[in-house]
N, C-alpha and C positions, 0 to 999 in steps of 0.2 A: 162434674158436680151433679149430685142428685139429692133428692129429698131425704134419703136415708143416712146421709153423712151426719156424723155426730157434731153437735155444736162445738165451735172453736172459741177459745178465750183469746181476746186481744187486749193489749194495753194501749192501743192507738185507734180508738173507736172511729173518729171522724175520717181517718185515713182509709178506712173501709168504704165509707160512703163516697169519699172523693175518688177512690179507685174505680168504683162502679160508674161514677159520673164520667171519669176519664175514658172508660171503655165505651160508654154511651156516646161520647163525642168522637170516638175513633182515634183518640190520642195515643193509646197504647199500641194499636195496630200500626199507626203511621210511624211511630218511633222505631218499632221492631223491624220495619222494612228499610230503614236508612242504611245504605252501604257503608260499613266501617271496616277498614282493613286491619283488624286485630283478631288474634286467634281466640277461640272459645275453648275453655277447659271445662269448668262447671257452669259458668255463667257467661252469656254473650255480652259483648260490649254495649249492645243496645239496651239490655236489661240493666246494666250499670248506669247508663244515662238516665233511665227511668228512676232508678234508686236515688240518684243525686237530686232529681226533681222532687221526689217524695220527701227526701231529707229537708229540702228547703220548705216544702209545704208544712212539714211538721215543726218548723221553727227551731231546728237544731242549731246550736251556736257553733259547734265544731264538727268537722267531718267524722272524727273518731267516735262521736256519740252514736253513730250508726251501729258500732260494735261494742263500745265501752260506755255503758250507761246503766241506770237501774233497771231499765227495761229496753234492751237493745232492739233497734229496728230490724236488724238482720236476723233476729231470732223469732220475729213475729211472722209466722207462716200465713196467718189469716190475711195480713196486709198484702203480702206477696200475691196470694191468690186473688185478692180483690183487684190487683193491678195486672192480672193475667200472667203472673210468674209462679214458678214452683217454689222458689226460694230467693233469698237475697244474698249478694256477695259481701265479703268482709270489706270494711272501709278502705283498707289498703289497696284492694283490687279496683275499687271505684276511683281512687286517686290516680293509680297508674293508667287507667283507661282515659281519664280526663287529660293527663299529661301527654299522652300519645296521639290525641286527636289532631288531625291536620286542619288547616284553615277551611278547605272545602267541606270536610265532614262537619265542622262546627257550623258553617253556614247552612248546611242541609238540615241540621237539627233546628236551627232558628227558623228556617222556612216552614217546618212542621208547626212550630209554635205560632207563627204568623198565620198559617192557613186555618188553624183551629180558632184563632182569635178574630179573624176577619168578619165572619157573619155577625158576631156580636157587636163589633165596632160599627159595621154598616147599619145594623138595625138601630142602634142607639143614636147614630148620627141623624138618621132619617126621623126618628121620634123627636129628637131635640129640635130639628128644623120645623117639624109640624107643630110642636107645642110652643116653642119660644121664638121661632122665626129666624134663629141664628144659632151658631155653635159658640161655645165659650171655652177657650183653650188657655191653659196656664203653663208657663215654662219656668224652669229653674235649673241651677247647677248645684250639685250636692257632692261634698267631699267623701272619699272612701279612704280614710287614713290607715296606714300600717305602722309597724314599729319603725321609729326613726333610725334604729341601728341595723335594720334588716338590709341584706344585700342579695336576697334571693327572689324578690318579686320583680318580674320583668316590666320594663318600660315605666317604672315609677318616676316621680319627680316631686320636688318640694313645692308646696303651694299653700294658699290660705284655706284652711278647713276648720270649721267650728271656732272661728276667731283666733286661730293659732296658725303658725307655719308648721306644716306637718308633711311627712313623706307619704305618698299614696297616689290615688287616682281621683279624677273628677268624672261625674256622670251628668250628662245633659238630658233632662227629662221633660216630657210634655204629657199632660193629662187633659181630659176634657170632661165637662159636666154631663153626666148621663142621667136621663129622666128615670131610668129603671134602677140603676146601681149606684147613683150618687157621684161616683168618680171612677173613671177607667183610665189606666195607663195607655198611652198611645205610642210613644216611642222612647227608647233609652239608647244613649250612645256613650261609650266609655272613652276617656281621654287621660293622658298623663296629668299628674297633680298640679303642674304649673299652668294648666289651661285656665283662662279667665272668661268670665261670662260674656264680655262684650264681643268676643270673637265667635261665639257659638249661636247667636240669634238666627242668622240666615240658615245654617245647616239644620237647626232644630225645626224651623218653619217648613223647610222644603221636605224634610223627612216625614213630618206629620201630614203634609199635603199628599205625599206619595201613598201613605197608608190609608188615609181617608178617601183618596181618589176624588177629592173635592177642594175647591178653593174659590175665593171671591173674584169678582171682576177686577182686573188690574186697573189702577187709576192712571192710564197712559196720558190723559190730558194734563194732569198735574206734572207728570214726568216730562212731557214735551215743554211745558212752560218753564220748568226748572232748567232744562237744557238750553232753552232760548235765553234765559237770564244769564246762564254761564257763558254762552257765546257772546253776549253783549259785554260782559265783564272781560272776556278774553280780548275782544277788539279794543276796549279801553286800555287794557293792560299792555297790548301790543303797541298802541300809540304812545303810551307812556314809556315803554321800553325803547322805542325808536328815539324819543326825545332825550331820554337819559343817555342813550348811545351817542347821540350827537353832542350832548354836553360833555361826555367822556372824551370824545375826539377833540373838542375845543380845549378841555382841561389839559390833555396831553400837549396840544400845540402851545398853550400859554406857559406850561411848565418848561417846555423846550426853550422858548424864548427867554424866560427868566434864567434858566440854567446857563444859557450862552452868556447872558449879562454877568452872571456870577463868575463864570470862568474868565471873562474879559477883565473884570475889575480885580480878580485875584492876581492876574498877570501884571496889571498896572501897579497894584500894591507891592508885589514882589520886586518889580523893576525900580520903583521909587525907593523902596527900603534899601536896595543895593546901592543906589546913588547916594542916599543920605548917609549910609554907613561908610561909603568910600570917602566922601567929603567931610564926614563927621559933623553933619548938620543937625541942629536940634529940631525936633518935631514940634511945631507950634500948633495951637488950636485951629488956625486958619491956613496952615501950610498946605501945599499940594498933596503931600502924603496923608495928612489928616482928612483932607477932602476925599481922597481915594478910599480910605478906610471907611469913611461914613457911607460912601456909595456902596461899597461891598456889603457892609452890614445891612443896609436897606434892601439890597437885592437878595441877600441870604434870608432875611425875614419874609420877603415876598415869595421866595422859593418854598419855604415851609408852608406858607398859606396855600400856595398852588398844589403842593403835595397833599395837604389835608383835603383840599377840594377834589383832587383826583381820587384819593382813597375813598372819600364819601361817595363819589359817582360810581366807582367800581363796586362798592358794597350795595348801593342802590340797584345797580344793574344786575348784580348777582341775585339779589332778593327778588327782583322782578322776573328774572329768568326762572328762578325756582317756583315762584307763584304761577307763572305761565305754564311751566311743565306740569305742575300739580293740577292746574285747571284742565290741561289737555288730557291728562290721565283720567281725571274725573269725567270729562266729556266722553272719552272712549268707553269707560265703564258704563256710563249712563246710556250711551247709544246701544251698546250690547244688551243692556237691561231692557231698553225700550223695544228692541227687536224681539227679544225673548217674551216680553209681556204681551206684545201685540199677537204673537203666535199663540200664547196661552189663551188670550181672549177669543181668538178664532176657534180654538179647539174646545173651549169651555161652553158646552151646550146646556149645562145646568149650574150656573153660578150660584153661590150661597153668600149669606152674610155671616160674618164671624168676628168675635172679639178675641184679641190676644192680650193677656195680662202678663207683665214681666216686672221683675224688681229692678232696683236702681243699677245693679251690676250690668244689666243689658241696655240701660237707657241712654246710650250715646246718641249724638246727633244723627250719625249715619244709620244706626239701627232703627231709630224712630222714623226717619225718612223712608227707609226701606219698607218697613211695615205699612206705612201709609200708602206707598206706591203699590204694594202688593194687594191692597184693597181691604185691609183689616181696620176694624175700630180698635184703637190702641188705648190701653190703660197702663201707665207705667210711672216711674219716678226718674228724675234727672240723674245722670251719672256724675259722680264726683261733685265738683263745684261749678258745674256748667251753668245752672240757673239759680241756685239757692241764694247767692249773694244778691242778685238782681231782685228776686222776690222779696227778700227782707227789706231792701231799699224801697221797693214799691209799697210795702206794708207800712213803713214809717210815715208815708204820706196819707194814710187812711187809718181808720179805727173801726172798720166794719167787720169785726170778727163774729163768726156764727158758730155756736156750739154744735158739734156733730157726734160727740161721744162723751163718755163719762169724764175723761180728762183731756179731751181733744177739741180744738177750735180750728176753723178754716176761714181763709179769705181767698176769693177766686177772681180771675180775670178771663173773660171769654175771648176766643179767637184773636190772640195776640200775635202781631207780626214782629218777628225778632230779626235783628240784623244778621245773625249768624245761622239762621235756619230757613229753609225754603218755603215752609208752609205755616199757616196760622195755627196756633195751638191754644187749647184751653189750659190755663195754668192755675195752680192753687198753692198756697202756703199753709202747711199744717203747724199748729202750735200745741205741744203736749206739756202739761204741767206735771213734772216729776218732782214731788216734794216742793222745796222752795225754788227750784230752777225750772226754766222753760227750755224745751228742746224743739227744734224746727225741722221740717221736712217738706219737700216739694212733691207735687203731683202733676202729671202730664196726661192730657187726653186729646185724641183726635177722632172725630166720628159724628154720628147723627144724634147721639144722646145729648140733651141740653143740660150738661152736668153743672155748669156754673150757676144755673138757677136752682139747682137741687143739690146743694153741697153735701147734705147728709147721705143722699143716695149715692153720690160719687164716692164719698169716703167708705161707705159700706161695700159698694161694688168692688172697689179696688182691693179692700181687705178680705173679700171673699176668696182671694187667691191663697188664703191660708189653707185651702183644701189641698193644694199641692205640698205645702209644708207639713200638713198632717199625714199625707201619703208618704213623704220621705221619712217622717218619724215612725210610721207604721212599718216601713221596710226595714228600718234599723232595729226597732225594739221588738217587733212581733216576729218578723222573718229573719232576724239576726244578721242583717246585711252589714252591720258594723264589724262583724268578724268575717274576713275573707277565708273561706274554708279550705282553699287550695292555693298553690303558688304557681301553677302553670297558667300561661296566657289564655289558653282555650277554656280552662276551668273557671278562671276569674270572669271571663266574658259570659260564660253560660250561667254562672251564679247570678250575675247582674240581670240577665234577661229572664232567668227562671223566677227570680223573686218578683219582678214586675208582673210576669205571667201568673204567678201564684196568687198575688193580691187580686187580680182580675178573676182568676179561676174560682176562688172561694166565693166571690160575689155571685158568679154565675151559678155555682152549685147551690147557693142559698136559695135562689129563686126556684131552682129545680126541686129542692127538698120541700120548699113551701107549697109548690103546686102538686107534687106527686106523693108526698109523705105526710101522713097524719102524725099528731103528737110531737111536732117539732117544737123546740124551745121557743117560748114567746119572744125572747130577745132576738130571734133570727127571722121573725115574720116580716120585717120591713127590709127588703133587699137594699134600699138606699142607706140603711144604717145596720149592717149585718153583724155587728159585734165580732169583727174579725179576730180581735185579741182573744175573746172568749172561746171562739171556735178552735183557734190554733193552739193557744197555750193551755186550754183546759180540755176542749173536746177531742183534740188530737192526741192527748195524753191520758184519756179516760179508759177505764176498764169496762169491757162489754163482751157479751156472748154473741157469736155470729152463727146463724143457721143458714146454710146455702140452699137455694132453690134453682129451678131451671132458668128463670128469667131475672134472678137477683138474689137478695138475701134479706134476712130479718136480723136487725141489730138491736140487742137488748142491753141497755146500760146496767152494769152491776151495782150492787147496793153501796159500794164504797165510792161510787162516782158522784159528782155534783149533779149529774143528770139522772140519778137513780130513779128507777120506775118507768122511764121512758123507753119506748120501743119504736124503731123506724123500719117500716117495711119498704125496702128499696128496690125499685124496678130498674133494670138496666136499659131503659129507654126514656126518651123525652120527646114530647110533641112540641118541639121548638119550631115556631113559624117565623122565618125571617121575612123581612119586608124587602121589596125590590129596591136595591140601592139606587140612588140617583145616578143616572148616566152610566150604569153598569149592567151587564148581563148577570143573571143569577138563576140558580136552580133551587127548587124547593124540595126539601127532604125531611125525613124524620131521623133524628139522631138515634 
C-alpha cells in the first residue's frame, strides 16, 4: 500500500474499519498462522476462516450471500485488503473448508478468538470491581432451531425453542455487565436441542470462572453445616431402617405362624368333610365341620392381614433403603464438593464478590444451593411448581402488596427457612395485572442485599437480566444467528462462537473509532450503547471510497449513504492500556 494508490469503492464501509481494527489487534495475523491441513489453490484455508468471520460481522443471513447478493462480499477487494487479503474465495470454497476442519483445528481457531478477547475481559472485570465492588453475570439458554424435516444437521435433537418443540440446538450463554461496553459475552457452549436449562447451570458457571480467572470465596461453612444435617438425617434414617427391618422379620414370623394354622385347619376341614360325606351327615350351624370352617375362615382373614402388613413393611423398607442410598450419594457428592471448594479457597488469593442472575429454568433447588455454596449472590426464580403454590398460600394470609412497576406488585418474606431447602432464602411473590386477569411469579434471592425491604429495587435488579435477552435478540436479528449458515459440525460451532465474538468486537471497535477517529456518527459515541444494528445493517452495507496510506486509510462515505459527508481517518494502531488483572500476570503493549 502506498499513498499513490487510486481510491477504491466499497459497498461495505464499516468492514473496512473493522478490518483495520482486526489487524490492529493482531487477529488477522494470528488466524493466518493457525495450522490447517488443507491445500491452498487460490485462497488459503486460513483466509476462508477469516472470510467466514467477516460474513458474520456483516450480518449476512446465508453463506451464499458472500457470492450471490446485490453487492457480493467476495467481489469487494477493498474489504479483502483491509483484512490483509488479496481477494476473497467463493462461498462454496468457504463451506468446504469449514466442513473439513478437524476438532483440533477448530479448537485452535477458538483459542485465537479467546486470546484476542482476554485483555478486554480482564480489563472490564477489574473496572467493574473497582466501580461496583462486584461483578454481575447473567446466564441463559437460547434455542437454535433448524427445519423440522432436515436430516443433515449433525447432533440435533427436538427440544423447546421459542415456546415450540423444534429440531435444533441449544446454546448456554453467559454475559457480564461491562462499565465501558455495557454488555460483553463471556462464554458460549452449544448443545443438542433436547438440553434443558436446569442441567447447564454448573457448567456455565465453571466455564465463566475459567475465562475470568476469578471467583468468590466458597461458602464452605454453609456446606459443612449442610453435610452435618444430612449425616444426622442419615443416622435417623438408618435407625428407622433397622426398626422397619425388625418389623419385617416379625411380620414374616407372624405370617408363617398364621399360614401354618391355615394349613392345619384346611386339613381338618377336608377330613371332616370326607367323614360327613361318607356317613351322609347334615352340616348344622354348630356342628364340628361348621366350627372347623369358621376357624379356617378366621385364620384365612388373619393371613390376608398379615400379608398386607408384610407388604407394607417391605415397601417401607424399600423406600427407606432408596432414601438412605440417595442420602449417601448426596453426601459423597457434597464431600467431593467440599474438598474441591476448600482447595479453591486456598488457591484464591484475590476473591471477588459477584451476582449471578438466572431465569426459572435454572432455578432448581440443587442449582440454587450450588450457587450459594460457590459464593455467589443469587437472583433467580423458582423452577416449575417448587415454591409458587406455597407463596400464593402465604399471600392469602396477608394483604401487604407493594407496587413495583406499571402493572406489577410484590409481596416479600426475608430469610425464610424451608423444609426442603438447606439455606434461608429471601422469597417474593409477583402479581401482574394482565387485562382482567392476574398472573403470578416467584422470586428467589440469597446474599447481602436487603431485597425484602426494597422490593422495587429487587424487582428492577432481577429484570435487568433482560440485557442477556437483548443480547440474544441482537445475535439473532443483527448477526442473523437464527439462520445456521452451514451444516458441518465445525462450521456450526464456529458460527456460534464468531457471532458472540462479533458482538463484542463491534463494541471494542466503537471505542477505538471514538478515541482515534474524528467525525464519527453521534450515535456511536457512547460505547455502552453503540447502535450495533445501525453499524452492522447500515454501516457495513454502506457505499464509501477508500484511500490507503502507510499506517491506515481514509474512509469517505458516498453521497448515497446514510452517513454521506462523513470521513473516517483510520490508523492501524490503538493505544489500548490494559489493567493488571487480579491475580494474573500480564504484559502491557500497544496493539
